[in-house]
C-alpha positions as CSV (number, residue, x, y, z in Angstrom):
1,H,15.8,8.8,5.2
2,R,17.9,7.2,2.5
3,V,19.1,3.7,2.7
4,D,22.6,2.8,1.7
5,R,22.9,-0.1,-0.8
6,R,24.6,-2.2,1.9
7,Q,21.6,-2.3,4.1
8,R,19.1,-5.1,3.2
9,Q,16.9,-5.5,6.3
10,M,15.7,-2.7,8.5
11,C,13.6,-2.3,11.5
12,I,12.4,1.2,12.4
13,R,11.1,1.8,15.9
14,D,11.0,5.6,15.6
15,S,9.3,7.8,13.0
16,I,9.7,8.3,9.3
17,N,8.9,12.0,9.3
18,T,9.5,13.0,5.7
19,I,10.1,11.1,2.5
20,F,11.8,7.7,2.9
21,T,13.4,6.8,-0.5
22,V,13.9,3.2,-1.5
23,D,16.9,2.8,-3.9
24,T,17.9,-0.8,-3.1
25,D,16.1,-4.0,-1.9
26,I,14.8,-3.4,1.6
27,S,12.9,-5.6,4.0
28,F,11.0,-4.5,7.1
29,V,10.4,-7.6,9.2
30,N,8.7,-7.6,12.6
31,C,8.8,-3.8,12.8
32,D,6.7,-1.0,14.4
33,I,6.9,1.7,11.7
34,E,5.7,5.0,13.0
35,M,4.9,7.5,10.2
36,G,5.0,11.2,10.9
37,P,2.6,13.8,9.5
38,F,2.3,13.5,5.7
39,A,5.3,11.0,5.6
40,Q,5.8,9.0,2.4
41,I,7.7,5.9,1.3
42,V,8.7,6.2,-2.4
43,F,11.0,4.4,-4.8
44,D,13.9,6.3,-6.2
45,P,12.9,7.1,-9.9
46,S,16.6,6.6,-11.0
47,V,16.7,2.8,-10.1
48,S,17.8,0.9,-13.2
49,E,16.9,-2.7,-12.0
50,L,14.0,-4.3,-10.3
51,T,14.0,-3.0,-6.7
52,H,12.0,-4.7,-3.9
53,L,10.4,-3.2,-0.7
54,D,9.1,-6.0,1.6
55,I,7.0,-5.2,4.6
56,R,6.4,-8.4,6.6
57,T,4.7,-9.1,10.0
58,S,5.0,-5.4,10.8
59,E,2.7,-2.5,11.9
60,M,2.6,0.8,10.2
61,Y,0.7,3.7,11.8
62,A,0.6,7.5,12.4
63,C,2.7,8.7,15.3
64,S,0.7,11.9,15.7
65,N,-2.8,13.1,15.2
66,V,-2.1,13.8,11.4
67,M,-2.4,11.0,8.8
68,W,0.7,9.9,6.8
69,Q,0.5,10.0,3.0
70,F,1.3,6.8,1.2
71,I,3.7,4.1,0.0
72,L,4.2,4.7,-3.8
73,A,5.5,2.1,-6.3
74,D,5.2,3.9,-9.6
75,N,6.9,1.9,-12.3
76,S,7.7,-1.6,-13.6
77,L,11.1,-1.6,-11.8
78,N,9.3,-1.3,-8.4
79,S,8.1,-4.3,-6.4
80,L,6.2,-3.8,-3.2
81,T,5.2,-6.7,-1.0
82,I,3.1,-6.4,2.1
83,L,2.6,-9.7,4.0
84,N,0.9,-10.4,7.3
85,S,1.0,-6.8,8.4
86,T,-1.3,-4.0,9.7
87,I,-1.4,-0.8,7.8
88,Q,-3.4,2.1,9.2
89,D,-3.9,5.9,9.5
90,A,-2.9,6.6,5.9
91,S,-4.4,9.0,3.4
92,I,-3.8,6.2,0.8
93,A,-2.0,3.1,2.3
94,A,-0.4,2.0,-1.0
95,V,-0.4,3.2,-4.6
96,Y,0.8,0.9,-7.5
97,E,1.1,2.6,-10.9
98,N,2.6,1.9,-14.3
99,C,3.0,-1.9,-13.9
100,A,4.7,-1.9,-10.5
101,E,4.7,-5.4,-9.1
102,Y,2.6,-6.0,-6.0
103,T,1.9,-8.8,-3.5
104,I,-0.7,-7.9,-0.8
105,D,-1.4,-11.0,1.2
106,G,-2.7,-11.7,4.7
107,N,-2.9,-8.1,6.0
108,V,-5.2,-5.9,8.0
109,F,-5.9,-2.4,6.5
110,Q,-7.9,-0.1,8.8
111,A,-8.6,3.6,9.5
112,N,-7.2,4.6,6.1
113,N,-9.0,7.1,3.9
114,I,-8.3,4.7,0.9
115,D,-6.6,1.4,1.3
116,L,-5.2,0.6,-2.2
117,V,-4.9,2.3,-5.6
118,I,-3.8,0.1,-8.5
119,Q,-3.7,1.8,-11.9
120,D,-2.2,2.3,-15.3
121,C,-0.8,-1.0,-16.7
122,D,-1.5,-2.8,-19.9
123,Q,0.0,-6.1,-18.7
124,E,-2.2,-8.9,-17.2
125,N,-2.0,-10.0,-13.5
126,V,1.0,-7.8,-12.4
127,G,0.1,-8.5,-8.7
128,T,-1.6,-10.6,-6.1
129,L,-4.3,-9.3,-3.8
130,Y,-5.2,-12.3,-1.5
131,D,-6.7,-13.0,1.9
132,N,-6.7,-9.5,3.4
133,D,-9.1,-7.8,5.9
134,F,-10.1,-4.3,5.1
135,Y,-12.0,-2.3,7.8
136,K,-13.6,1.1,7.2
137,T,-13.2,2.1,10.8
138,Q,-13.5,5.8,11.4
139,S,-10.3,7.5,10.6
140,L,-8.6,8.5,13.7
141,F,-7.7,11.9,12.3
142,P,-9.4,14.4,10.0
143,A,-9.5,13.5,6.3
144,D,-7.0,15.4,4.2
145,D,-7.3,16.6,0.6
146,N,-7.9,13.1,-0.8
147,G,-11.2,13.1,1.0
148,D,-12.9,10.2,2.8
149,D,-15.3,8.8,0.3
150,G,-15.4,5.3,1.7
151,A,-13.5,3.6,-1.1
152,C,-11.5,0.5,-0.1
153,I,-9.7,-0.4,-3.4
154,R,-9.5,1.6,-6.6
155,I,-8.4,-0.2,-9.7
156,D,-8.3,1.8,-12.9
157,N,-6.9,1.4,-16.4
158,M,-5.5,-2.1,-16.0
159,A,-5.5,-5.1,-18.4
160,R,-6.7,-7.9,-16.1
161,E,-6.4,-8.5,-12.4
162,E,-7.9,-10.9,-9.8
163,I,-9.0,-10.2,-6.2
164,N,-9.2,-13.4,-4.1
165,F,-10.5,-14.3,-0.6
166,N,-10.5,-10.8,0.8
167,R,-13.0,-9.5,3.4
168,I,-14.1,-5.9,2.9
169,N,-16.1,-4.4,5.8
170,G,-18.0,-1.2,6.2
171,Y,-17.2,0.8,3.0
172,N,-19.6,2.8,0.9
173,T,-17.7,1.5,-2.1
174,G,-15.8,-1.7,-1.5
175,V,-14.1,-1.9,-4.9
176,E,-14.1,0.9,-7.5
177,A,-13.0,-0.5,-10.9
178,R,-12.8,1.3,-14.3
179,D,-11.3,0.1,-17.6
180,I,-10.3,-3.3,-16.3
181,E,-11.2,-7.0,-16.7
182,L,-11.5,-7.8,-13.0
183,T,-12.2,-11.3,-11.6
184,F,-13.6,-11.6,-8.0
185,I,-13.1,-15.0,-6.3
186,N,-14.6,-15.7,-2.9
187,N,-14.5,-12.2,-1.5
188,T,-17.0,-10.8,1.0
189,I,-18.1,-7.2,0.8
């Protein structure tokens, strides 16, 4: 799938079966987003201005018995917001790299191998991780090559971030953090 620059708000009721490329600001609002086997949502690497993907009050889940891959925001011109949504059945639900902006607020993450990976940025506080529920329920489908090691959030090689008012349930490793100044405020693990 590729979205024309004229489209600003979408609602998908069928499957994303391959790679969905974000090359303009897009919002999914009140959507059921079915992800096909190994499906991905990625930002177009050729974008030359800040590009937003907003997922709000939506549900994203596998439409078969194979997990989908991830949502990838991989540079400082990518902004991924997930608000009041349910994200499940992913190998890695969302990956934020190289100072991609993120807002993850009021969501439920469940039955993912890994919920969030945030890495590789020398700027402070590039995102918000606030008031989410993370559940390490048994994955509905077999683990893929990323394994199923029970990590909820992996944060690596970041300057400084805060994690506030989240509830992390049933993980072997709730938060795995390396090379970061990390502040935890009122979280339960």
